[in-house]
gemmi code that builds the backbone of each chain (N, CA, C; Angstrom):
import gemmi

chains = {
    "A": [
        ("MET", (-6.389, 9.397, -8.581), (-5.199, 10.052, -8.090), (-5.038, 11.398, -8.920)),
        ("GLU", (-5.077, 12.519, -8.175), (-4.886, 13.844, -8.861), (-3.854, 14.600, -8.165)),
        ("ILE", (-3.157, 15.434, -8.865), (-2.149, 16.345, -8.181), (-2.346, 17.750, -8.692)),
        ("GLN", (-2.571, 18.692, -7.743), (-2.543, 20.126, -8.094), (-1.182, 20.609, -7.792)),
        ("VAL", (-0.697, 21.426, -8.755), (0.693, 21.936, -8.602), (0.595, 23.513, -8.401)),
        ("LYS", (1.166, 23.993, -7.328), (1.207, 25.405, -7.124), (2.676, 25.772, -6.818)),
        ("SER", (3.109, 26.797, -7.653), (4.486, 27.105, -7.575), (4.669, 28.592, -7.498)),
        ("ALA", (5.448, 29.129, -6.559), (5.780, 30.570, -6.491), (7.073, 30.768, -5.866)),
        ("ASP", (7.958, 31.549, -6.460), (9.195, 31.996, -5.763), (10.053, 30.847, -5.301)),
        ("ARG", (10.095, 29.776, -6.162), (10.853, 28.566, -5.883), (10.359, 27.797, -4.654)),
        ("ASN", (9.044, 28.018, -4.302), (8.387, 27.210, -3.341), (7.342, 26.395, -4.181)),
        ("LEU", (7.411, 25.096, -4.015), (6.472, 24.261, -4.786), (5.696, 23.502, -3.763)),
        ("LEU", (4.281, 23.556, -4.110), (3.236, 22.850, -3.322), (2.580, 21.855, -4.204)),
        ("LEU", (2.588, 20.559, -3.852), (1.847, 19.578, -4.574), (0.759, 19.068, -3.688)),
        ("GLU", (-0.539, 19.217, -4.136), (-1.657, 18.772, -3.305), (-2.151, 17.429, -3.954)),
        ("LEU", (-1.962, 16.335, -3.226), (-2.395, 15.044, -3.710), (-3.846, 14.691, -3.295)),
        ("SER", (-4.662, 14.097, -4.213), (-5.897, 13.733, -3.753), (-6.270, 12.506, -4.398)),
        ("GLY", (-7.270, 11.763, -3.790), (-7.688, 10.482, -4.375), (-6.980, 9.312, -3.781)),
        ("GLU", (-6.798, 8.209, -4.487), (-6.175, 6.994, -3.973), (-4.755, 6.878, -4.471)),
        ("LEU", (-3.814, 6.898, -3.487), (-2.362, 6.813, -3.863), (-1.990, 5.334, -3.618)),
        ("ASP", (-2.208, 4.486, -4.657), (-1.713, 3.171, -4.506), (-0.638, 2.951, -5.691)),
        ("HIS", (-0.253, 1.741, -5.922), (0.783, 1.465, -6.944), (0.240, 2.007, -8.302)),
        ("HIS", (-1.072, 1.774, -8.537), (-1.606, 2.196, -9.864), (-1.508, 3.742, -9.967)),
        ("GLY", (-1.903, 4.427, -8.952), (-1.838, 5.898, -8.955), (-0.384, 6.440, -8.832)),
        ("ALA", (0.423, 5.747, -8.231), (1.835, 6.190, -8.008), (2.612, 6.278, -9.267)),
        ("GLN", (2.313, 5.520, -10.249), (3.001, 5.681, -11.502), (2.814, 7.085, -12.125)),
        ("ALA", (1.562, 7.529, -12.033), (1.352, 8.879, -12.611), (1.826, 9.924, -11.679)),
        ("ALA", (1.745, 9.716, -10.339), (2.239, 10.678, -9.376), (3.690, 10.888, -9.470)),
        ("LEU", (4.474, 9.844, -9.703), (5.957, 9.981, -9.893), (6.280, 10.805, -11.069)),
        ("ARG", (5.549, 10.551, -12.154), (5.748, 11.392, -13.431), (5.471, 12.881, -13.241)),
        ("GLU", (4.372, 13.111, -12.509), (4.002, 14.534, -12.355), (4.917, 15.175, -11.351)),
        ("LEU", (5.451, 14.450, -10.328), (6.384, 14.960, -9.404), (7.605, 15.387, -10.111)),
        ("GLU", (8.162, 14.490, -10.923), (9.458, 14.825, -11.591), (9.244, 16.026, -12.579)),
        ("GLU", (8.160, 16.100, -13.310), (7.871, 17.268, -14.172), (7.873, 18.485, -13.472)),
        ("ALA", (7.091, 18.538, -12.227), (6.943, 19.736, -11.490), (8.248, 20.169, -10.936)),
        ("LEU", (9.039, 19.217, -10.414), (10.347, 19.564, -9.830), (11.258, 20.145, -10.899)),
        ("ASP", (11.271, 19.519, -12.043), (12.207, 20.005, -13.146), (11.818, 21.321, -13.572)),
        ("ALA", (10.504, 21.680, -13.583), (9.990, 23.025, -13.961), (10.335, 24.093, -13.011)),
        ("ALA", (10.122, 23.717, -11.685), (10.225, 24.742, -10.664), (11.618, 24.855, -10.008)),
        ("LEU", (12.390, 23.745, -10.015), (13.630, 23.665, -9.285), (13.521, 24.367, -7.918)),
        ("PRO", (12.620, 23.821, -7.124), (12.301, 24.571, -5.836), (13.419, 24.442, -4.856)),
        ("ARG", (13.348, 25.492, -3.872), (14.123, 25.402, -2.703), (13.380, 24.643, -1.617)),
        ("LYS", (11.947, 24.752, -1.711), (11.145, 24.106, -0.713), (10.050, 23.385, -1.412)),
        ("LEU", (9.875, 22.109, -1.034), (8.732, 21.321, -1.629), (7.895, 20.905, -0.506)),
        ("VAL", (6.525, 21.161, -0.645), (5.613, 20.646, 0.352), (4.680, 19.720, -0.407)),
        ("LEU", (4.588, 18.472, 0.224), (3.560, 17.497, -0.282), (2.351, 17.591, 0.661)),
        ("ASP", (1.208, 17.949, 0.206), (0.006, 18.109, 0.996), (-0.826, 16.852, 0.669)),
        ("LEU", (-0.986, 16.007, 1.735), (-1.703, 14.679, 1.506), (-3.162, 14.807, 2.044)),
        ("SER", (-3.622, 15.985, 2.370), (-4.966, 16.019, 2.996), (-6.110, 15.584, 2.128)),
        ("GLY", (-5.992, 15.566, 0.862), (-7.013, 15.076, -0.079), (-7.008, 13.603, -0.385)),
        ("LEU", (-6.066, 12.809, 0.235), (-5.978, 11.484, -0.040), (-7.091, 10.669, 0.727)),
        ("THR", (-7.760, 9.756, -0.017), (-8.740, 8.857, 0.501), (-8.076, 7.482, 0.838)),
        ("PHE", (-6.984, 7.240, 0.264), (-6.285, 5.958, 0.549), (-4.824, 6.143, 0.147)),
        ("MET", (-3.897, 5.525, 1.035), (-2.537, 5.484, 0.595), (-1.923, 4.213, 1.138)),
        ("ASP", (-1.149, 3.521, 0.328), (-0.240, 2.405, 0.829), (1.154, 2.648, 0.672)),
        ("SER", (2.034, 1.625, 0.690), (3.414, 1.884, 0.631), (3.885, 2.517, -0.703)),
        ("SER", (3.135, 2.535, -1.691), (3.358, 3.238, -2.916), (3.570, 4.750, -2.621)),
        ("GLY", (2.803, 5.277, -1.648), (2.902, 6.649, -1.253), (4.287, 6.896, -0.669)),
        ("ILE", (4.785, 5.937, 0.077), (6.085, 6.131, 0.725), (7.199, 6.201, -0.393)),
        ("ALA", (6.981, 5.400, -1.443), (7.948, 5.473, -2.629), (7.908, 6.854, -3.208)),
        ("VAL", (6.731, 7.471, -3.303), (6.705, 8.816, -3.863), (7.377, 9.818, -3.020)),
        ("ILE", (7.178, 9.638, -1.712), (7.868, 10.554, -0.732), (9.350, 10.399, -0.696)),
        ("LEU", (9.789, 9.157, -0.823), (11.223, 8.919, -0.760), (11.831, 9.411, -2.084)),
        ("ARG", (11.115, 9.365, -3.182), (11.669, 9.955, -4.463), (11.827, 11.460, -4.361)),
        ("ALA", (10.677, 12.071, -3.717), (10.682, 13.506, -3.487), (11.844, 13.964, -2.648)),
        ("ARG", (12.148, 13.103, -1.674), (13.252, 13.383, -0.704), (14.584, 13.307, -1.495)),
        ("GLN", (14.775, 12.358, -2.318), (15.975, 12.184, -3.051), (16.192, 13.390, -4.038)),
        ("LYS", (15.118, 13.767, -4.695), (15.214, 14.846, -5.669), (15.622, 16.176, -4.932)),
        ("MET", (15.017, 16.364, -3.736), (15.253, 17.648, -3.037), (16.575, 17.660, -2.428)),
        ("GLN", (17.129, 16.453, -2.110), (18.543, 16.451, -1.646), (19.489, 16.848, -2.809)),
        ("LEU", (19.160, 16.421, -3.949), (19.895, 16.822, -5.195), (19.928, 18.390, -5.361)),
        ("LEU", (18.659, 18.886, -5.123), (18.577, 20.387, -5.341), (18.920, 21.078, -4.116)),
        ("GLU", (19.452, 20.428, -3.009), (19.836, 21.097, -1.796), (18.694, 21.897, -1.227)),
        ("GLY", (17.428, 21.395, -1.326), (16.322, 22.021, -0.714), (15.654, 21.248, 0.292)),
        ("SER", (14.529, 21.696, 0.768), (13.841, 20.966, 1.954), (12.522, 20.390, 1.463)),
        ("LEU", (12.080, 19.453, 2.250), (10.856, 18.694, 1.953), (9.941, 18.575, 3.256)),
        ("LEU", (8.788, 18.973, 3.063), (7.756, 18.845, 4.153), (6.574, 18.109, 3.717)),
        ("VAL", (6.109, 17.024, 4.475), (4.934, 16.329, 4.223), (3.887, 16.682, 5.216)),
        ("ARG", (2.719, 17.218, 4.701), (1.709, 17.619, 5.650), (0.311, 17.164, 5.381)),
        ("GLY", (-0.501, 17.179, 6.449), (-2.028, 16.904, 6.211), (-2.346, 15.474, 5.997)),
        ("ALA", (-1.512, 14.489, 6.334), (-1.842, 13.091, 6.098), (-3.171, 12.724, 6.909)),
        ("PRO", (-4.196, 12.195, 6.244), (-5.356, 11.675, 6.910), (-4.946, 10.505, 7.783)),
        ("PRO", (-5.723, 10.031, 8.782), (-5.396, 9.025, 9.634), (-4.808, 7.755, 9.043)),
        ("GLN", (-5.496, 7.253, 7.992), (-5.028, 5.960, 7.426), (-3.664, 6.115, 6.813)),
        ("ALA", (-3.449, 7.248, 6.077), (-2.104, 7.488, 5.490), (-1.039, 7.726, 6.563)),
        ("ARG", (-1.511, 8.442, 7.698), (-0.557, 8.629, 8.767), (-0.058, 7.309, 9.365)),
        ("ARG", (-1.002, 6.417, 9.541), (-0.631, 5.035, 10.084), (0.367, 4.335, 9.195)),
        ("VAL", (0.213, 4.496, 7.896), (1.147, 3.909, 6.899), (2.493, 4.467, 7.074)),
        ("LEU", (2.513, 5.832, 7.192), (3.836, 6.538, 7.432), (4.460, 6.062, 8.687)),
        ("ASP", (3.687, 5.984, 9.773), (4.257, 5.655, 11.006), (4.758, 4.177, 11.034)),
        ("ALA", (4.058, 3.264, 10.422), (4.406, 1.850, 10.349), (5.722, 1.739, 9.647)),
        ("ALA", (5.987, 2.557, 8.667), (7.273, 2.532, 7.867), (8.363, 3.321, 8.555)),
        ("GLY", (8.030, 4.059, 9.647), (9.077, 4.839, 10.296), (9.616, 5.991, 9.396)),
        ("ILE", (8.729, 6.554, 8.513), (9.232, 7.571, 7.550), (9.483, 8.863, 8.166)),
        ("ASN", (8.966, 9.049, 9.485), (9.284, 10.360, 10.100), (10.728, 10.444, 10.529)),
        ("ARG", (11.444, 9.356, 10.412), (12.931, 9.372, 10.796), (13.620, 10.011, 9.517)),
        ("LEU", (13.006, 10.043, 8.432), (13.778, 10.483, 7.250), (13.217, 11.747, 6.630)),
        ("VAL", (11.911, 12.003, 6.989), (11.232, 13.174, 6.299), (10.432, 13.920, 7.384)),
        ("ALA", (10.431, 15.348, 7.256), (9.654, 16.105, 8.202), (8.113, 15.922, 7.879)),
        ("ILE", (7.342, 15.551, 8.886), (5.912, 15.295, 8.657), (5.190, 16.234, 9.677)),
        ("LYS", (4.303, 17.017, 9.170), (3.670, 17.974, 10.011), (2.080, 17.703, 9.936)),
        ("GLY", (1.502, 17.720, 11.258), (0.075, 17.663, 11.326), (-0.559, 16.278, 10.972)),
        ("GLY", (-1.736, 16.066, 11.325), (-2.459, 14.776, 11.049), (-3.307, 14.945, 9.875)),
    ],
    "B": [
        ("MET", (-2.874, -25.332, 9.775), (-4.049, -25.486, 10.633), (-5.299, -24.973, 9.947)),
        ("ARG", (-6.305, -25.822, 9.766), (-7.504, -25.468, 9.069), (-8.523, -25.023, 10.152)),
        ("THR", (-8.969, -23.896, 9.876), (-10.061, -23.327, 10.812), (-11.352, -23.239, 9.951)),
        ("LYS", (-12.409, -23.556, 10.567), (-13.702, -23.571, 9.889), (-14.131, -22.204, 9.555)),
        ("ALA", (-14.514, -22.132, 8.304), (-14.988, -20.772, 7.746), (-16.487, -20.715, 7.898)),
        ("VAL", (-16.869, -19.533, 8.457), (-18.296, -19.182, 8.627), (-18.866, -18.719, 7.357)),
        ("ASN", (-18.024, -18.075, 6.513), (-18.443, -17.598, 5.187), (-17.156, -17.305, 4.366)),
        ("GLU", (-17.265, -17.426, 3.102), (-16.103, -17.213, 2.269), (-16.436, -16.855, 0.832)),
        ("VAL", (-15.444, -16.185, 0.246), (-15.734, -15.910, -1.249), (-14.255, -15.925, -1.842)),
        ("THR", (-14.322, -16.306, -3.122), (-13.029, -16.357, -3.919), (-13.258, -15.559, -5.210)),
        ("LEU", (-12.253, -14.653, -5.416), (-12.209, -13.870, -6.625), (-10.907, -14.082, -7.372)),
        ("ALA", (-11.019, -13.992, -8.724), (-9.878, -14.070, -9.619), (-9.880, -12.957, -10.578)),
        ("PHE", (-8.715, -12.279, -10.776), (-8.689, -11.234, -11.668), (-7.302, -11.157, -12.269)),
        ("PRO", (-7.096, -10.566, -13.539), (-5.801, -10.368, -13.984), (-4.924, -9.391, -13.320)),
        ("SER", (-3.652, -9.506, -13.437), (-2.671, -8.683, -12.615), (-2.508, -7.362, -13.250)),
        ("ARG", (-3.583, -6.648, -13.452), (-3.536, -5.273, -13.947), (-3.621, -4.305, -12.699)),
        ("SER", (-2.874, -3.281, -12.720), (-2.681, -2.378, -11.488), (-4.025, -1.818, -11.211)),
        ("ARG", (-4.887, -1.552, -12.198), (-6.222, -0.943, -11.857), (-7.046, -1.814, -10.970)),
        ("ASN", (-6.781, -3.170, -10.893), (-7.460, -4.062, -10.044), (-7.127, -3.954, -8.608)),
        ("GLU", (-5.986, -3.173, -8.234), (-5.676, -3.047, -6.847), (-6.814, -2.396, -6.031)),
        ("GLY", (-7.423, -1.374, -6.662), (-8.589, -0.672, -5.963), (-9.787, -1.631, -5.816)),
        ("PHE", (-9.963, -2.419, -6.854), (-11.149, -3.438, -6.864), (-10.858, -4.380, -5.670)),
        ("ALA", (-9.650, -4.901, -5.589), (-9.359, -5.882, -4.518), (-9.607, -5.323, -3.093)),
        ("ARG", (-9.173, -4.116, -2.968), (-9.413, -3.399, -1.656), (-10.864, -3.272, -1.332)),
        ("SER", (-11.615, -2.810, -2.332), (-13.043, -2.614, -2.122), (-13.803, -3.914, -1.910)),
        ("ALA", (-13.357, -4.992, -2.635), (-13.990, -6.281, -2.512), (-13.727, -6.791, -1.024)),
        ("ALA", (-12.559, -6.680, -0.544), (-12.112, -7.192, 0.780), (-12.930, -6.343, 1.853)),
        ("ALA", (-13.001, -5.106, 1.774), (-13.720, -4.309, 2.715), (-15.253, -4.594, 2.611)),
        ("GLY", (-15.720, -4.767, 1.437), (-17.195, -5.119, 1.325), (-17.559, -6.427, 1.928)),
        ("PHE", (-16.693, -7.464, 1.771), (-16.993, -8.777, 2.308), (-16.771, -8.775, 3.882)),
        ("ALA", (-15.763, -7.919, 4.364), (-15.518, -7.809, 5.814), (-16.693, -7.037, 6.474)),
        ("ALA", (-17.461, -6.346, 5.753), (-18.505, -5.463, 6.447), (-19.459, -6.305, 7.238)),
        ("GLN", (-19.655, -7.699, 6.866), (-20.555, -8.500, 7.606), (-20.029, -8.728, 9.030)),
        ("MET", (-18.804, -8.368, 9.351), (-18.166, -8.568, 10.682), (-18.400, -7.373, 11.536)),
        ("ASP", (-19.121, -6.360, 10.978), (-19.281, -5.088, 11.679), (-17.989, -4.461, 12.166)),
        ("PRO", (-17.008, -4.321, 11.221), (-15.751, -3.794, 11.668), (-15.755, -2.269, 11.964)),
        ("THR", (-14.796, -1.828, 12.777), (-14.659, -0.346, 12.947), (-13.991, 0.248, 11.584)),
        ("LEU", (-14.084, 1.514, 11.574), (-13.478, 2.169, 10.436), (-11.947, 1.926, 10.378)),
        ("ASN", (-11.293, 1.912, 11.564), (-9.923, 1.682, 11.548), (-9.587, 0.215, 11.078)),
        ("GLU", (-10.343, -0.710, 11.490), (-10.202, -2.090, 11.103), (-10.354, -2.210, 9.582)),
        ("LEU", (-11.339, -1.622, 8.988), (-11.614, -1.609, 7.563), (-10.377, -1.012, 6.835)),
        ("GLU", (-9.888, 0.039, 7.349), (-8.724, 0.727, 6.643), (-7.462, -0.192, 6.788)),
        ("ASP", (-7.277, -0.951, 7.988), (-6.173, -1.869, 8.056), (-6.344, -2.950, 7.013)),
        ("ILE", (-7.499, -3.519, 6.832), (-7.743, -4.603, 5.948), (-7.450, -4.038, 4.492)),
        ("LYS", (-7.960, -2.929, 4.149), (-7.770, -2.456, 2.832), (-6.268, -2.224, 2.504)),
        ("THR", (-5.577, -1.729, 3.467), (-4.145, -1.405, 3.338), (-3.374, -2.640, 3.074)),
        ("ALA", (-3.598, -3.706, 3.933), (-2.793, -4.885, 3.866), (-3.107, -5.617, 2.542)),
        ("VAL", (-4.356, -5.708, 2.104), (-4.829, -6.257, 0.828), (-4.148, -5.546, -0.319)),
        ("SER", (-4.110, -4.262, -0.215), (-3.433, -3.514, -1.320), (-1.962, -3.831, -1.480)),
        ("GLU", (-1.255, -4.020, -0.342), (0.078, -4.359, -0.442), (0.314, -5.733, -1.007)),
        ("ALA", (-0.505, -6.724, -0.586), (-0.260, -8.095, -0.995), (-0.594, -8.176, -2.523)),
        ("VAL", (-1.757, -7.580, -2.911), (-2.177, -7.655, -4.318), (-1.112, -6.905, -5.173)),
        ("THR", (-0.569, -5.817, -4.685), (0.393, -5.102, -5.532), (1.678, -5.938, -5.652)),
        ("ASN", (2.087, -6.603, -4.581), (3.196, -7.570, -4.677), (2.977, -8.622, -5.769)),
        ("ALA", (1.836, -9.154, -5.779), (1.542, -10.237, -6.727), (1.638, -9.636, -8.140)),
        ("ILE", (1.118, -8.404, -8.314), (1.105, -7.813, -9.699), (2.515, -7.447, -10.065)),
        ("VAL", (3.334, -6.791, -9.172), (4.592, -6.261, -9.568), (5.649, -7.401, -9.608)),
        ("HIS", (5.654, -8.204, -8.564), (6.745, -9.284, -8.441), (6.297, -10.618, -9.029)),
        ("GLY", (5.044, -10.943, -8.899), (4.575, -12.262, -9.426), (4.685, -12.267, -10.946)),
        ("TYR", (4.237, -11.199, -11.577), (4.139, -11.138, -13.035), (4.830, -9.817, -13.495)),
        ("PRO", (6.207, -9.814, -13.434), (6.921, -8.505, -13.764), (6.800, -8.187, -15.205)),
        ("GLU", (6.660, -9.257, -16.079), (6.760, -8.961, -17.518), (5.491, -9.387, -18.253)),
        ("ASP", (4.473, -9.878, -17.551), (3.279, -10.346, -18.310), (2.097, -10.142, -17.305)),
        ("ILE", (0.949, -10.558, -17.823), (-0.298, -10.475, -17.019), (-0.705, -11.879, -16.678)),
        ("GLY", (-0.984, -12.124, -15.422), (-1.382, -13.471, -14.978), (-2.529, -13.327, -13.945)),
        ("PRO", (-3.015, -14.544, -13.607), (-4.110, -14.523, -12.625), (-3.749, -14.197, -11.128)),
        ("VAL", (-4.450, -13.395, -10.519), (-4.300, -13.160, -9.011), (-5.628, -13.670, -8.430)),
        ("ILE", (-5.505, -14.534, -7.332), (-6.668, -15.077, -6.653), (-6.720, -14.429, -5.286)),
        ("LEU", (-7.932, -13.863, -4.903), (-8.119, -13.307, -3.580), (-9.172, -14.136, -2.942)),
        ("LYS", (-8.885, -14.814, -1.903), (-9.872, -15.564, -1.135), (-10.138, -14.895, 0.177)),
        ("ILE", (-11.295, -14.697, 0.571), (-11.612, -14.006, 1.777), (-12.484, -14.893, 2.670)),
        ("ARG", (-12.016, -15.164, 3.872), (-12.856, -16.019, 4.674), (-13.074, -15.409, 6.043)),
        ("VAL", (-14.316, -15.573, 6.578), (-14.667, -15.229, 7.897), (-14.618, -16.474, 8.716)),
        ("LEU", (-13.696, -16.463, 9.703), (-13.497, -17.644, 10.555), (-14.158, -17.475, 11.954)),
        ("GLU", (-14.298, -18.603, 12.539), (-14.940, -18.488, 13.927), (-14.015, -17.705, 14.862)),
        ("GLY", (-14.663, -17.006, 15.772), (-13.876, -16.236, 16.684), (-13.670, -14.783, 16.091)),
        ("ASN", (-14.477, -14.354, 15.134), (-14.399, -12.999, 14.597), (-13.039, -12.738, 13.922)),
        ("VAL", (-12.455, -13.753, 13.250), (-11.199, -13.709, 12.525), (-11.459, -13.553, 11.007)),
        ("LEU", (-10.804, -12.549, 10.429), (-10.815, -12.434, 8.973), (-9.542, -12.994, 8.356)),
        ("GLU", (-9.691, -13.836, 7.378), (-8.403, -14.345, 6.720), (-8.526, -13.965, 5.245)),
        ("LEU", (-7.455, -13.399, 4.753), (-7.317, -13.026, 3.385), (-6.119, -13.857, 2.807)),
        ("THR", (-6.402, -14.552, 1.654), (-5.325, -15.224, 1.015), (-5.176, -14.656, -0.392)),
        ("ILE", (-3.969, -14.236, -0.681), (-3.658, -13.613, -2.022), (-2.610, -14.590, -2.734)),
        ("LYS", (-3.050, -15.097, -3.771), (-2.243, -15.997, -4.422), (-1.977, -15.705, -5.944)),
        ("ASP", (-0.725, -15.903, -6.363), (-0.383, -15.815, -7.804), (0.358, -17.064, -8.254)),
        ("HIS", (0.365, -17.223, -9.566), (1.044, -18.407, -10.154), (2.293, -17.823, -10.907)),
        ("GLY", (2.885, -16.868, -10.261), (3.940, -16.122, -11.035), (5.362, -16.642, -10.750)),
        ("ARG", (6.246, -15.681, -10.685), (7.654, -15.997, -10.655), (8.174, -16.552, -9.283)),
        ("GLY", (7.483, -16.204, -8.266), (7.934, -16.668, -6.948), (9.001, -15.838, -6.298)),
        ("ILE", (9.220, -16.054, -5.019), (10.249, -15.245, -4.266), (11.280, -16.261, -3.898)),
        ("PRO", (12.607, -16.000, -4.336), (13.736, -16.981, -4.035), (14.031, -16.925, -2.531)),
        ("ASP", (13.939, -15.790, -1.894), (14.319, -15.772, -0.470), (13.290, -14.931, 0.303)),
        ("VAL", (12.323, -15.631, 0.822), (11.170, -14.954, 1.522), (11.633, -14.117, 2.707)),
        ("ASP", (12.549, -14.639, 3.539), (13.052, -13.887, 4.691), (13.580, -12.541, 4.279)),
        ("LYS", (14.375, -12.536, 3.227), (14.953, -11.344, 2.743), (13.905, -10.406, 2.136)),
        ("ALA", (12.961, -10.950, 1.431), (11.905, -10.113, 0.913), (11.086, -9.414, 1.943)),
        ("ARG", (10.975, -10.001, 3.118), (10.142, -9.470, 4.243), (10.837, -8.330, 5.052)),
        ("GLN", (12.170, -8.205, 4.760), (12.921, -7.176, 5.492), (12.596, -5.833, 4.955)),
        ("PRO", (12.428, -4.777, 5.886), (12.113, -3.435, 5.497), (13.166, -2.884, 4.533)),
        ("MET", (12.631, -2.182, 3.529), (13.473, -1.405, 2.563), (14.057, -2.366, 1.495)),
        ("PHE", (13.813, -3.614, 1.616), (14.292, -4.491, 0.523), (13.341, -4.516, -0.612)),
        ("THR", (13.729, -4.216, -1.827), (12.772, -4.382, -2.998), (13.577, -4.737, -4.163)),
        ("THR", (12.906, -5.468, -5.001), (13.461, -5.755, -6.437), (12.532, -5.008, -7.431)),
        ("GLY", (11.590, -4.290, -6.855), (10.585, -3.564, -7.777), (11.184, -2.323, -8.339)),
        ("GLY", (10.376, -1.688, -9.049), (10.776, -0.401, -9.683), (10.795, 0.713, -8.752)),
        ("GLU", (10.966, 1.968, -9.254), (11.034, 3.151, -8.384), (9.673, 3.445, -7.721)),
        ("GLU", (8.540, 2.842, -8.178), (7.376, 3.046, -7.591), (7.038, 2.106, -6.340)),
        ("ARG", (8.054, 1.315, -6.054), (7.971, 0.423, -4.800), (8.982, 1.020, -3.766)),
        ("SER", (8.602, 0.798, -2.452), (9.441, 1.281, -1.435), (10.062, 0.241, -0.642)),
        ("GLY", (9.723, -1.006, -0.777), (10.250, -2.127, -0.005), (9.591, -2.162, 1.411)),
        ("MET", (8.419, -1.486, 1.615), (7.862, -1.463, 2.950), (6.507, -2.274, 2.945)),
        ("GLY", (6.217, -2.949, 1.870), (4.967, -3.731, 1.739), (4.710, -4.704, 2.870)),
        ("PHE", (5.711, -5.597, 3.143), (5.560, -6.677, 4.083), (5.562, -5.964, 5.499)),
        ("THR", (6.359, -4.958, 5.713), (6.379, -4.314, 7.098), (4.918, -3.730, 7.337)),
        ("ILE", (4.306, -3.182, 6.315), (3.004, -2.628, 6.572), (1.917, -3.699, 6.775)),
        ("MET", (2.046, -4.817, 6.000), (1.107, -5.925, 6.219), (1.306, -6.402, 7.654)),
        ("GLU", (2.481, -6.598, 8.092), (2.814, -7.119, 9.415), (2.248, -6.136, 10.527)),
        ("SER", (2.391, -4.802, 10.223), (1.906, -3.804, 11.229), (0.334, -3.799, 11.341)),
        ("PHE", (-0.277, -4.028, 10.147), (-1.732, -3.783, 10.139), (-2.555, -5.123, 10.366)),
        ("MET", (-1.862, -6.271, 10.277), (-2.548, -7.576, 10.529), (-1.906, -8.260, 11.749)),
        ("ASP", (-2.609, -9.245, 12.224), (-2.041, -10.032, 13.355), (-1.081, -11.015, 12.943)),
        ("LYS", (-1.311, -11.633, 11.779), (-0.478, -12.706, 11.311), (-0.259, -12.646, 9.810)),
        ("VAL", (0.991, -12.770, 9.286), (1.270, -12.747, 7.931), (2.085, -14.038, 7.599)),
        ("THR", (1.663, -14.851, 6.783), (2.285, -16.039, 6.312), (2.611, -16.053, 4.931)),
        ("VAL", (3.787, -16.285, 4.515), (4.168, -16.297, 3.060), (4.722, -17.666, 2.645)),
        ("ARG", (4.156, -18.209, 1.639), (4.764, -19.446, 1.043), (5.013, -19.113, -0.456)),
        ("SER", (6.240, -19.505, -0.905), (6.604, -19.199, -2.228), (7.492, -20.276, -2.829)),
        ("ALA", (7.341, -20.496, -4.134), (8.276, -21.434, -4.798), (8.587, -20.767, -6.189)),
        ("VAL", (9.889, -20.737, -6.454), (10.352, -20.059, -7.676), (9.674, -20.682, -8.862)),
        ("ASN", (9.165, -19.821, -9.752), (8.450, -20.230, -11.022), (7.135, -21.006, -10.839)),
        ("LYS", (6.753, -20.986, -9.532), (5.352, -21.576, -9.231), (4.380, -20.625, -8.753)),
        ("GLY", (4.961, -19.713, -7.939), (4.045, -18.704, -7.434), (4.176, -18.417, -5.923)),
        ("THR", (3.387, -17.510, -5.441), (3.411, -17.040, -4.063), (2.013, -16.937, -3.510)),
        ("THR", (1.966, -17.372, -2.199), (0.698, -17.319, -1.433), (0.973, -16.562, -0.214)),
        ("VAL", (0.175, -15.445, 0.024), (0.343, -14.712, 1.243), (-1.064, -14.881, 1.974)),
        ("VAL", (-0.920, -15.257, 3.291), (-2.139, -15.411, 4.057), (-2.060, -14.323, 5.209)),
        ("LEU", (-3.156, -13.475, 5.240), (-3.259, -12.419, 6.262), (-4.348, -12.759, 7.151)),
        ("ARG", (-4.135, -12.716, 8.483), (-5.236, -12.879, 9.395), (-5.287, -11.674, 10.371)),
        ("LYS", (-6.479, -11.399, 10.650), (-6.761, -10.299, 11.679), (-8.000, -10.654, 12.466)),
        ("ARG", (-7.825, -10.552, 13.821), (-9.046, -10.822, 14.685), (-9.640, -9.416, 14.909)),
        ("LEU", (-10.911, -9.321, 14.591), (-11.649, -8.055, 14.744), (-12.127, -7.961, 16.127)),
        ("ALA", (-12.126, -6.765, 16.721), (-12.640, -6.566, 18.110), (-14.051, -6.945, 18.202)),
        ("PRO", (-14.468, -7.670, 19.205), (-15.933, -8.099, 19.202), (-16.744, -6.847, 19.571)),
        ("ARG", (-17.885, -6.774, 18.832), (-18.756, -5.674, 19.017), (-19.891, -6.002, 19.888)),
        ("VAL", (-20.321, -5.121, 20.726), (-21.453, -5.360, 21.637), (-22.712, -5.513, 20.786)),
        ("LYS", (-23.368, -6.656, 21.045), (-24.604, -6.879, 20.309), (-25.683, -5.969, 20.818)),
        ("LYS", (-26.457, -5.404, 19.906), (-27.510, -4.532, 20.334), (-28.811, -5.310, 20.645)),
    ],
}
model = gemmi.Model(1)
for chain_id, residues in chains.items():
    chain = gemmi.Chain(chain_id)
    for i, (resn, *xyz) in enumerate(residues, 1):
        res = gemmi.Residue()
        res.name, res.seqid = resn, gemmi.SeqId(i, " ")
        for name, pos in zip(("N", "CA", "C"), xyz):
            atom = gemmi.Atom()
            atom.name, atom.element = name, gemmi.Element(name[0])
            atom.pos, atom.b_iso = gemmi.Position(*pos), 0.0
            res.add_atom(atom)
        chain.add_residue(res)
    model.add_chain(chain)
structure = gemmi.Structure()
structure.add_model(model)
structure.setup_entities()
């Protein structure tokens, strides 16, 4: 599980790669919080295109990001989920809560 | 109901989170003999990951204990995965299976059982407080045309 952080002009982009399971989510949550606290973004994009696996732990990360962005009165976009991650998102009905773009 | 197994393997490992990836790979590796599609393999890995994570997080919240993964190939191209722990148990299984319900930490979403049910044909949960939990997942794989 790796996260690349790109921040410019209060736009924060997090590119997640590798396996986002419960083991990986613990580190991902820490990095998410640190990046958000440093950037205080108006817009957060989570790019999942580098993920080789995701389970419901990924949903926990997305829901935490949503909660933090609500506190910051900013927006959240999840993009680039590979097919397996996309099916996990769909099974959980997460598109009712968060904007999801692309496959 | 006991169904005859064509082949089976049993693995035991401590409830450390780094073993979640091992359990997924082991299940996918054993299922490979059924000539699954890529989608079916992903479904199997996802459901196993959820069940093993539940055993690790909820079975043994404060200590490390054994998790047993039994994988059986049944007649009729059915894969059966049994994930068992001897941990704390679930007081109310019906409640635990409801979407968004979780007693886990912030790294849990409460969607584990929902995803298992969505990706498998059948999910059975047996649990007794302070004795442990057994989750049985079954999935019938699409028959492949023999070459």
